[in-house]
C-alpha positions in Angstrom: 0.0 0.0 0.0 1.5 3.3 -1.1 1.5 6.6 0.9 -1.1 8.2 -1.4 -3.6 5.4 -0.7 -3.0 5.9 3.0 -3.7 9.6 2.6 -7.0 8.9 0.8 -8.1 6.4 3.4 -7.2 8.8 6.2 -9.3 11.5 4.4 -12.2 9.2 4.1 -12.1 8.2 7.8 -11.5 11.7 8.9 -14.5 13.0 7.1 -16.8 10.2 8.3 -15.7 10.6 11.9 -15.9 14.4 11.8 -19.4 14.2 10.2 -20.6 11.7 12.9 -19.3 13.9 15.6 -21.3 16.9 14.3 -24.6 15.2 13.4 -26.1 15.6 16.8 -25.4 19.3 16.8 -26.5 20.3 13.3 -28.4 23.7 13.2 -27.5 24.5 16.8 -26.2 28.0 17.6 -22.4 28.3 17.9 -21.1 28.3 21.5 -24.3 26.8 22.9 -22.9 23.2 23.0 -19.6 21.4 23.5 -18.5 18.3 21.6 -15.8 16.3 23.4 -16.7 12.8 22.4 -18.9 10.7 20.0 -22.5 11.2 21.1 -25.9 10.3 19.6 -29.4 11.5 19.0 -29.6 15.3 19.3 -30.8 17.2 16.2 -31.7 14.2 14.1 -32.3 11.6 16.8 -29.7 9.2 15.3 -27.7 6.6 17.2 -24.1 7.4 18.2 -21.6 7.2 15.3 -24.1 7.9 12.5 -22.9 9.9 9.6 -25.0 12.2 7.4 -25.6 13.0 3.8 -22.2 14.6 3.7 -20.4 11.3 4.1 -22.9 9.2 2.1 -22.5 11.5 -0.9 -18.7 11.5 -0.5 -18.7 7.7 -0.5 -20.9 7.7 -3.6 -18.4 10.1 -5.3 -15.5 7.9 -4.3 -17.2 4.8 -5.5 -17.8 6.4 -8.9 -14.2 7.5 -9.3 -12.9 4.0 -8.3 -14.9 2.2 -10.9 -14.2 4.8 -13.6 -10.4 4.7 -13.4 -10.3 7.8 -11.2 -11.9 10.0 -13.7 -15.1 12.0 -13.4 -18.2 10.4 -15.0 -21.0 12.8 -14.3 -23.8 10.5 -15.3 -22.4 7.7 -13.0 -22.1 10.1 -10.1 -25.6 11.4 -10.5 -27.0 7.8 -10.6 -25.2 6.9 -7.4 -26.5 10.1 -5.7 -30.0 9.1 -6.7 -29.4 5.6 -5.4 -28.4 7.1 -2.1 -31.4 9.5 -2.0 -34.1 7.0 -3.1 -32.7 3.6 -2.1 -30.4 4.4 0.9 -27.2 3.3 -0.7 -24.1 4.5 1.3 -26.4 5.5 4.2 -26.2 4.0 7.7 -28.7 1.2 7.9 -30.0 2.3 4.4 -31.8 5.2 6.0 -31.6 8.8 4.6 -32.5 11.2 7.3 -30.9 14.5 6.0 -30.9 15.9 2.5 -30.5 19.5 1.5 -33.3 21.1 -0.5 -31.0 22.0 -3.4 -29.6 18.5 -3.6 -33.0 16.9 -3.6 -34.4 19.2 -6.2 -31.4 18.9 -8.5 -31.4 15.1 -8.4 -35.1 14.9 -9.0 -35.0 17.2 -12.0 -31.7 15.9 -13.4 -29.8 19.2 -13.6 -28.0 21.3 -11.0 -29.5 24.5 -9.7 -27.6 27.7 -10.7 -29.5 30.4 -8.8 -27.6 32.8 -6.6 -29.4 31.4 -3.6 -28.5 27.8 -4.5 -25.1 28.2 -3.0 -25.2 25.8 0.0 -22.4 23.4 0.7 -24.1 20.4 -0.9 -21.4 19.9 -3.5 -18.4 21.0 -1.4 -19.2 18.4 1.3 -18.7 15.5 -1.1 -15.9 16.9 -3.3 -12.9 15.6 -1.3 -12.3 12.4 -3.4 -11.7 14.5 -6.5 -8.4 15.7 -4.9 -7.1 12.1 -5.5 -8.5 11.8 -9.0 -7.5 12.7 -12.6 -9.7 15.8 -12.4 -8.9 19.3 -13.6 -10.9 22.4 -12.8 -13.5 21.7 -15.4 -14.0 18.2 -14.1 -14.5 19.5 -10.5 -17.0 22.1 -11.7 -18.9 19.5 -13.6 -19.0 17.3 -10.5 -20.3 20.2 -8.5 -22.9 21.1 -11.1 -24.7 17.8 -10.7 -26.5 19.6 -7.9 -24.8 23.0 -7.5 -24.2 24.8 -10.8 -23.7 28.4 -9.6 -20.2 29.8 -10.2 -19.6 30.4 -6.5 -20.4 26.8 -5.6 -18.4 25.3 -8.4 -15.3 27.5 -7.8 -15.4 26.8 -4.1 -15.1 23.1 -5.0 -12.2 23.9 -7.3 -10.4 25.8 -4.5 -11.1 23.0 -2.0 -9.6 20.4 -4.2 -6.6 22.6 -4.8 -6.1 23.1 -1.1 -6.3 19.3 -0.4 -3.8 18.5 -3.2 -1.4 21.1 -1.9 -1.7 19.8 1.6 -1.1 16.2 0.4 2.0 17.2 -1.6 3.6 19.5 1.1 5.5 18.3 4.1 3.2 20.3 6.4 0.1 22.4 6.3 0.4 26.1 6.9 0.3 26.9 10.6 -3.0 28.7 10.1 -5.4 28.0 7.3 -6.9 31.4 6.4 -7.4 33.6 3.4 -3.8 34.9 3.4 -2.2 31.5 3.6 -4.5 30.0 0.9 -3.9 32.8 -1.6 -0.6 31.4 -2.7 -1.9 27.9 -3.3 -2.0 27.1 -7.0 -5.4 26.3 -8.6 -6.7 23.4 -10.6 -3.6 21.3 -11.0 -1.2 20.5 -8.2 0.8 17.3 -8.5 -2.0 15.3 -10.0 0.4 12.6 -11.4 2.1 12.3 -8.1 -1.1 12.0 -6.2 -2.6 9.4 -8.6 0.4 7.0 -8.7 -0.5 3.5 -7.7 -4.3 3.8 -7.8 -4.7 0.4 -9.3 -4.6 -0.8 -5.7 -7.3 1.8 -4.8 -10.1 0.3 -6.8 -11.1 -2.0 -3.9 -11.3 0.9 -1.4 -15.0 1.7 -1.4 -16.7 -1.7 -0.7 -14.0 -2.5 1.9 -13.9 0.8 3.6 -17.7 1.4 3.5 -18.1 -1.9 5.4 -15.4 -1.0 7.9 -16.9 2.4 8.5 -20.2 0.7 9.3 -18.4 -1.6 11.7 -16.7 1.4 13.3 -20.1 3.1 13.7 -21.6 -0.1 15.2 -18.8 -0.2 17.8 -19.3 3.3 19.0 -22.1 2.2 21.2 -20.2 -0.6 22.9 -18.2 -0.2 26.1 -14.7 -1.5 26.4 
C-alpha cells in the first residue's frame, strides 16, 4: 500500500468521523454546545456514530471514481447520488435522514441549480475524493454542477480540491489556514500525477472501507 492510498483512506475516515461527531449538533447555535466525544441522538435523533448525507455522498463520489479509473463520470455520479437518496445506498442502515433542498431538487429534475441562492455546501461536502482523481478544474466544476451549478459553488469546490492537493504534496500544512495562507496555493492542477500513482490498488477501497466504516459506527455504542 502506497502513501497516497494511505492519505486517501485517512481523508475518508477523517470526514466520516468528523461528520458523525457533528450530526447531533447540526443547526445548533455556535457556543451553545460542547462536543468532546462521540455522542448520539440530538438534532436528528440518530444513534451514536451515525454519519449524514455529507459522508454518504462523499462515498458515492469515491465509488464512482474508483470504478471509472479515477476520472469523473457525471452520469455515473448522478446515478449513485440518486441511489443514495431514493434507495439508501451509502447511508447508515439504508436510512436517509438528512438531505438539502438544493440537492434533492437537483437530483429529482436531473440538472443542477444555478441560482444565486442555490449556494449551499451540498457539493463542497462531497468533493474531497476528487483531490485524488485525474480531475482538472473543469471536471471539478462538472461534478459540483450535478447539484450546485452556480459559479460560487463550483469555484469553491475547485479551490477546496486545490487546497487538499497542496496539503497532500507539502511536508506540512500552513500553521494557520486562512485567506492569506491560501492565496498562494495554485489552482486546478497540483501534483496530479504524483497523487494518482498506484491507484490500481485503490479500486477496492469503497466496498471494503464502507463496510469497515459501518463496523466502526456499530462499535461506537459498545463499552470496552
